[in-house]
C-alpha positions as CSV (number, residue, x, y, z in Angstrom):
1,M,48.0,6.4,23.9
2,S,47.2,2.4,24.0
3,V,48.9,1.4,21.0
4,Q,50.7,-2.0,21.1
5,Q,52.7,-4.3,18.9
6,M,51.7,-7.7,18.2
7,P,54.1,-10.7,18.2
8,T,53.4,-10.8,14.1
9,G,54.8,-7.3,13.9
10,E,51.6,-5.6,13.3
11,W,50.5,-2.6,15.4
12,F,46.9,-2.4,16.8
13,Y,45.2,0.3,19.2
14,R,42.4,-0.2,21.8
15,F,40.8,2.3,23.8
16,Q,37.5,2.8,25.7
17,V,34.8,5.6,25.5
18,A,32.0,5.4,27.9
19,K,31.1,1.7,27.8
20,E,32.4,1.4,24.2
21,T,35.7,-0.6,23.5
22,V,37.3,0.2,20.2
23,R,40.1,-2.1,18.7
24,K,41.6,-2.4,15.4
25,Q,44.7,-4.0,14.2
26,G,46.6,-4.4,10.9
27,F,48.9,-1.3,10.9
28,R,52.5,-1.5,9.8
29,T,54.0,1.2,12.1
30,R,53.5,2.6,15.2
31,T,53.0,6.1,13.7
32,E,50.2,4.8,11.5
33,A,48.4,3.2,14.3
34,E,48.5,6.1,16.5
35,K,47.2,8.5,13.7
36,A,44.3,6.1,13.2
37,E,43.6,5.8,16.9
38,A,43.7,9.6,17.2
39,M,41.1,10.1,14.3
40,K,38.9,7.2,15.9
41,M,38.8,8.5,19.3
42,S,38.1,12.0,18.0
43,E,35.3,10.7,16.3
44,M,33.8,8.9,19.2
45,L,34.1,11.8,21.4
46,V,32.0,14.0,19.0
47,R,29.5,11.4,19.0
48,Q,29.3,11.2,22.7
49,S,28.9,14.7,23.0
50,H,26.0,14.5,20.7
51,G,24.4,11.9,22.3
52,Q,25.4,9.4,19.7
53,T,26.4,5.9,20.7
54,G,26.2,3.9,17.6
55,N,29.2,2.5,15.1
56,D,29.6,2.5,11.4
57,D,30.7,-1.0,11.5
58,L,27.1,-2.2,11.8
59,K,26.2,-5.1,9.3
60,L,23.0,-4.9,7.3
61,N,21.8,-8.2,8.3
62,K,22.1,-7.4,12.0
63,G,20.1,-4.0,11.3
64,C,17.5,-5.8,9.6
65,D,16.8,-8.2,12.4
66,L,16.6,-5.2,14.8
67,F,14.1,-3.5,12.6
68,F,12.0,-6.6,12.2
69,E,12.1,-7.3,15.8
70,E,11.7,-3.9,17.2
71,Y,9.6,-2.1,14.7
72,A,7.8,-4.3,12.0
73,V,6.4,-6.8,14.2
74,P,5.2,-4.7,17.1
75,H,3.8,-1.6,15.1
76,K,3.1,-2.8,11.3
77,R,0.0,-5.0,10.3
78,R,1.8,-6.0,7.3
79,W,4.9,-7.4,8.9
80,K,5.0,-10.5,6.9
81,E,5.9,-8.6,3.9
82,D,8.8,-7.2,5.5
83,R,9.7,-10.6,6.3
84,T,9.8,-11.6,2.6
85,H,11.7,-8.4,2.1
86,I,14.4,-8.7,4.8
87,A,15.0,-12.5,3.7
88,A,16.0,-11.3,0.1
89,I,18.1,-8.3,1.3
90,K,20.0,-10.6,3.7
91,A,20.5,-13.1,1.0
92,Y,21.8,-10.8,-1.1
93,F,24.2,-8.6,1.0
94,G,25.1,-11.4,3.3
95,E,27.6,-10.0,6.0
96,R,28.6,-6.7,4.3
97,R,28.5,-3.8,6.7
98,I,26.1,-0.9,5.8
99,R,29.1,1.6,5.3
100,E,30.5,-0.7,2.6
101,I,27.6,-0.4,0.3
102,N,27.0,2.0,-2.4
103,P,24.3,3.1,-4.9
104,R,25.8,0.7,-7.5
105,D,25.1,-2.1,-5.0
106,V,21.8,-1.0,-4.6
107,E,21.1,-1.1,-8.2
108,A,22.7,-4.4,-8.7
109,F,20.3,-5.6,-5.8
110,R,17.4,-4.3,-7.9
111,R,18.3,-6.3,-10.9
112,Y,19.0,-9.4,-8.5
113,I,15.5,-9.1,-7.3
114,H,14.1,-8.8,-10.9
115,K,15.7,-11.6,-12.3
116,T,15.7,-14.2,-9.5
117,M,12.4,-13.6,-7.6
118,P,9.4,-15.2,-9.2
119,G,6.0,-13.4,-9.7
120,M,2.6,-15.0,-8.7
121,S,1.5,-15.7,-12.4
122,T,5.0,-14.5,-14.2
123,P,8.4,-15.8,-14.5
124,H,9.9,-12.6,-12.8
125,V,8.3,-10.1,-10.4
126,S,7.2,-6.9,-11.7
127,L,9.2,-3.3,-11.6
128,N,6.5,-2.2,-9.0
129,T,7.5,-5.2,-6.9
130,V,11.1,-4.2,-7.3
131,N,10.4,-0.8,-6.1
132,H,8.9,-2.2,-2.8
133,Y,12.3,-4.0,-2.1
134,H,14.0,-1.2,-2.6
135,A,11.8,1.0,-0.4
136,A,12.0,-1.7,2.2
137,L,15.9,-1.3,2.1
138,K,15.6,2.5,2.5
139,A,13.2,2.1,5.4
140,I,15.4,-0.1,7.3
141,I,18.7,1.9,6.9
142,N,16.5,5.2,7.8
143,W,15.2,3.4,10.8
144,L,18.7,2.8,12.0
145,K,19.9,6.3,11.7
146,K,16.6,7.6,13.5
147,R,17.7,5.1,16.5
148,R,21.1,6.5,16.1
149,L,22.6,2.9,15.4
150,Y,23.9,4.0,12.3
151,Y,25.4,7.3,11.2
152,G,26.7,7.1,7.6
153,E,24.7,7.9,4.6
154,N,21.7,5.7,3.3
155,P,23.1,4.2,-0.2
156,A,19.4,3.7,-1.3
157,W,18.7,7.3,-1.5
158,G,20.6,7.8,-4.5
159,V,19.0,5.3,-6.6
160,P,15.7,6.2,-8.3
161,M,12.5,4.1,-8.3
162,A,11.5,2.6,-11.6
163,R,8.9,4.4,-13.2
164,V,5.8,2.1,-13.3
165,P,2.7,3.0,-15.4
166,K,-0.6,2.7,-13.5
167,A,-2.5,-0.2,-13.4
168,R,-5.8,-0.4,-15.3
169,V,-8.7,0.0,-12.8
170,R,-11.1,-2.6,-13.5
171,F,-14.7,-1.9,-13.2
172,L,-18.0,-4.5,-13.4
173,S,-19.9,-3.2,-16.4
174,V,-23.5,-3.3,-16.7
175,E,-23.7,-6.4,-18.8
176,E,-21.2,-8.2,-16.5
177,E,-23.2,-7.3,-13.5
178,R,-26.3,-8.8,-15.0
179,R,-24.5,-12.2,-15.8
180,L,-22.4,-12.2,-12.7
181,T,-25.0,-11.3,-9.9
182,P,-27.5,-14.3,-10.5
183,I,-24.6,-16.7,-10.4
184,V,-23.1,-15.4,-7.2
185,A,-26.6,-15.2,-5.5
186,K,-26.6,-19.0,-5.8
187,H,-23.3,-19.2,-3.7
188,S,-24.8,-18.9,-0.1
189,R,-21.2,-18.3,1.4
190,L,-20.0,-15.9,-1.3
191,W,-23.2,-13.9,-1.6
192,P,-22.8,-11.9,1.7
193,F,-19.3,-10.9,1.0
194,Y,-20.5,-9.9,-2.6
195,V,-23.2,-7.5,-1.2
196,V,-21.0,-5.8,1.3
197,G,-18.3,-5.6,-0.8
198,L,-20.1,-4.0,-3.8
199,H,-22.2,-1.8,-1.5
200,T,-19.6,-0.4,0.7
201,G,-16.2,-0.6,-1.0
202,M,-14.7,-2.3,2.0
203,R,-11.6,-4.4,1.2
204,I,-12.0,-8.2,1.5
205,G,-9.5,-8.2,4.6
206,E,-11.5,-5.5,6.2
207,I,-14.9,-7.5,5.5
208,C,-13.4,-10.7,6.8
209,E,-12.6,-9.3,10.1
210,I,-15.9,-7.6,10.9
211,R,-17.2,-8.6,14.3
212,V,-21.1,-8.4,15.4
213,R,-19.9,-5.5,17.9
214,D,-18.7,-3.4,14.8
215,F,-22.2,-3.3,13.6
216,V,-23.8,0.2,14.5
217,R,-27.6,0.5,14.1
218,C,-28.1,4.2,15.5
219,P,-28.3,6.8,14.3
220,K,-27.7,5.2,11.0
221,P,-26.6,1.6,10.2
222,M,-22.7,1.6,9.8
223,I,-19.7,-0.7,10.0
224,F,-17.1,0.2,12.2
225,I,-13.5,-0.7,11.3
226,P,-11.0,-0.3,14.1
227,N,-7.9,-0.9,12.1
228,S,-7.7,-0.6,8.4
229,K,-5.0,-0.7,6.1
230,T,-4.0,2.7,6.7
231,S,-4.0,1.9,10.5
232,R,-6.9,4.5,11.1
233,S,-10.3,3.7,12.2
234,R,-13.5,4.7,10.0
235,Y,-17.3,4.2,10.1
236,V,-18.4,3.1,6.7
237,P,-22.3,3.8,5.9
238,L,-24.4,0.9,4.7
239,S,-27.2,1.0,2.0
240,D,-30.6,-0.3,2.8
241,N,-29.7,-3.7,1.2
242,A,-26.5,-4.1,2.9
243,A,-27.9,-2.9,6.3
244,Q,-30.6,-5.6,6.2
245,L,-28.3,-8.3,5.2
246,V,-25.9,-7.4,8.1
247,A,-28.8,-7.1,10.5
248,T,-29.9,-10.4,9.7
249,R,-26.6,-11.9,10.2
250,A,-26.1,-10.2,13.5
251,V,-29.2,-11.5,15.0
252,G,-28.7,-14.0,18.1
253,Q,-24.8,-13.7,17.6
254,P,-22.6,-12.6,20.5
255,P,-20.6,-9.5,20.2
256,E,-17.2,-11.1,19.5
257,A,-18.2,-13.5,16.9
258,R,-17.5,-12.8,13.2
259,L,-20.2,-11.1,11.2
260,L,-19.8,-13.2,8.1
261,D,-18.2,-16.7,7.8
262,A,-14.7,-17.1,9.3
263,V,-12.9,-17.7,6.1
264,R,-9.8,-16.5,4.6
265,P,-9.6,-13.6,2.1
266,T,-8.1,-16.0,-0.4
267,A,-11.0,-18.4,-0.2
268,V,-13.3,-15.5,-0.9
269,N,-11.4,-14.4,-4.0
270,D,-11.3,-18.3,-5.1
271,W,-15.2,-18.5,-5.0
272,L,-15.6,-15.3,-6.9
273,K,-13.1,-16.4,-9.6
274,E,-15.2,-19.6,-10.1
275,C,-18.5,-17.5,-10.5
276,C,-16.6,-15.1,-12.8
277,Y,-15.5,-18.0,-15.0
278,E,-18.9,-19.3,-15.2
279,A,-20.3,-15.8,-16.2
280,Q,-17.3,-15.2,-18.4
281,V,-16.2,-12.1,-16.8
282,M,-12.5,-12.0,-17.4
283,D,-9.7,-10.3,-15.4
284,F,-11.9,-9.5,-12.4
285,T,-10.9,-10.0,-8.5
286,F,-12.8,-9.2,-5.3
287,H,-10.8,-5.8,-5.2
288,C,-12.5,-4.8,-8.4
289,L,-15.8,-4.6,-6.5
290,R,-14.2,-1.7,-4.5
291,H,-13.4,0.0,-7.9
292,T,-16.9,-0.4,-8.8
293,F,-18.1,1.2,-6.0
294,A,-15.8,4.1,-6.1
295,G,-16.8,4.7,-9.9
296,F,-20.6,4.3,-9.2
297,M,-20.5,6.8,-6.3
298,L,-18.3,9.5,-8.4
299,G,-20.4,9.0,-11.5
300,R,-23.5,9.7,-9.3
301,G,-22.2,12.9,-8.4
302,V,-20.9,12.1,-4.9
303,P,-18.0,14.5,-4.0
304,I,-14.6,13.0,-4.2
305,Y,-13.8,13.8,-0.7
306,K,-16.9,11.9,0.7
307,V,-15.7,8.9,-1.3
308,S,-12.3,9.1,-0.1
309,K,-13.7,8.9,3.5
310,M,-15.7,5.9,2.6
311,L,-12.9,4.2,1.0
312,G,-10.6,4.7,4.1
313,H,-7.9,6.3,2.0
314,S,-5.4,8.2,4.1
315,T,-5.7,11.5,1.9
316,V,-7.8,12.6,-1.0
317,V,-5.0,12.6,-3.1
318,T,-5.0,8.7,-3.2
319,T,-8.5,8.8,-4.3
320,E,-7.7,11.5,-6.9
321,Q,-4.9,9.5,-8.3
322,H,-7.0,6.3,-8.9
323,Y,-10.3,7.6,-9.6
324,G,-9.9,11.4,-10.4
325,H,-10.5,10.9,-14.0
326,L,-14.0,9.4,-13.1
327,D,-15.1,12.6,-11.7
328,K,-16.0,14.2,-14.9
329,R,-19.1,16.1,-13.3
330,V,-16.7,18.4,-11.4
331,L,-15.5,19.7,-14.8
332,G,-18.7,19.3,-16.8
333,D,-20.7,21.2,-14.4
334,E,-18.5,24.5,-14.9
335,I,-17.9,24.3,-18.7
336,H,-21.0,26.6,-19.2
337,H,-19.0,29.6,-18.3
338,I,-17.1,29.7,-21.5
339,E,-20.4,30.5,-23.4
340,G,-19.8,34.2,-22.7
341,V,-16.4,34.3,-24.5
342,M,-18.1,34.6,-28.0
343,T,-21.0,36.6,-29.3
344,V,-22.8,34.1,-31.8
345,P,-23.9,36.3,-34.8
346,K,-27.4,35.9,-36.2
347,V,-26.5,34.4,-39.6
348,P,-29.4,32.5,-41.6
349,G,-28.7,28.8,-41.5
350,L,-26.5,28.8,-38.4
351,A,-27.9,27.1,-35.7
352,I,-26.5,26.2,-32.1
353,H,-27.9,22.7,-31.0
354,E,-29.0,22.4,-27.5
355,P,-26.8,19.8,-25.5
356,I,-27.9,16.3,-25.3
357,E,-27.9,15.1,-21.8
358,Q,-26.1,11.9,-21.4
359,D,-26.0,9.3,-18.4
360,V,-22.8,10.5,-16.7
361,V,-22.4,7.3,-14.6
362,N,-22.6,4.9,-17.5
363,E,-20.6,7.1,-19.7
364,V,-17.7,7.4,-17.1
365,V,-17.8,3.7,-15.8
366,N,-18.8,1.7,-18.7
367,G,-18.1,3.9,-22.0
368,N,-21.5,3.1,-23.2
369,G,-23.9,5.8,-23.6
370,D,-26.9,3.6,-24.7
371,E,-27.5,1.8,-21.3
372,T,-28.0,3.1,-17.8
373,M,-25.7,1.9,-14.7
374,P,-28.3,-0.4,-12.7
375,T,-28.7,0.1,-9.3
376,I,-26.0,-1.8,-7.3
377,V,-26.9,-5.5,-6.7
378,S,-30.1,-5.8,-4.6
379,L,-31.1,-8.9,-2.6
380,P,-33.0,-11.7,-4.3
């Protein structure tokens, strides 16, 4: 046993397993130090036999740095969000070891984020944003456990996420489209983004990254997206109007050139915001064009799994969560089966009226049965 006494009278132990040296001091008696050494050595030998080489003294801030450098930056497209989350985690927990953190500390961290982090348009961030910080903490510790850098429990597991109501899905109504489109058409730089976004349902970030080489002409006009939000490639079909606009923009351009103007997504959103203000279209962003595309396609009877492929969702479940309530035709086409459950008696004065056909698209998307959904914006 490598137990020794310090000049101060305290006892300490020190031993080495493989290439890892373990030392701890502060014991009052030799027996106490020997028992602690035996337990620690037994633990280290068990880990070594299972191929485990990490230690439970890992500090959370060190684990955050490893996660960011070895995983987030090389493998995640949205690693900048991880940088923001990690900065807040390190600021709150400081030099604490992961094993010293318990679920109550995680709950306190959630309250800290909600009270101190400002939102984009509100004094405090939403509960949904707090959930993102919580999920980042959980993911970091899980990653450390998978890499065998930490073997204790994940304290973030025992804390439930806040239940956040689904955000309202904003669509462009018929009247709003009639006011907005002529104004956008006058904005020469915004117009191509508007047409492509409304005709394809692509995200603004995806549209800004389209290269000339990504435009596929045969067998049908399509846009190839090599790396979307879900880190999966996909082909997006183009309507006649969108294909005509894209083909015109691609003429005479090198394959590596951007198909549309090289601008930031925030600039496109700002342009649209100005047009919406002029058209008196409130609470509308570029992403709402994506919602309008999905609602229009589902309202016209396009199967939801096909719409899911066009939108680039990882699974059809995601599409169902956001737009499943719009796919009413799936239910309406089957309701006639209930007719056989009852035999209508022939009673004078009793009449069964014929069903009145309604415009499904307009009813679903706009909630107005008197108007019809116009064809999605066409080129002037």
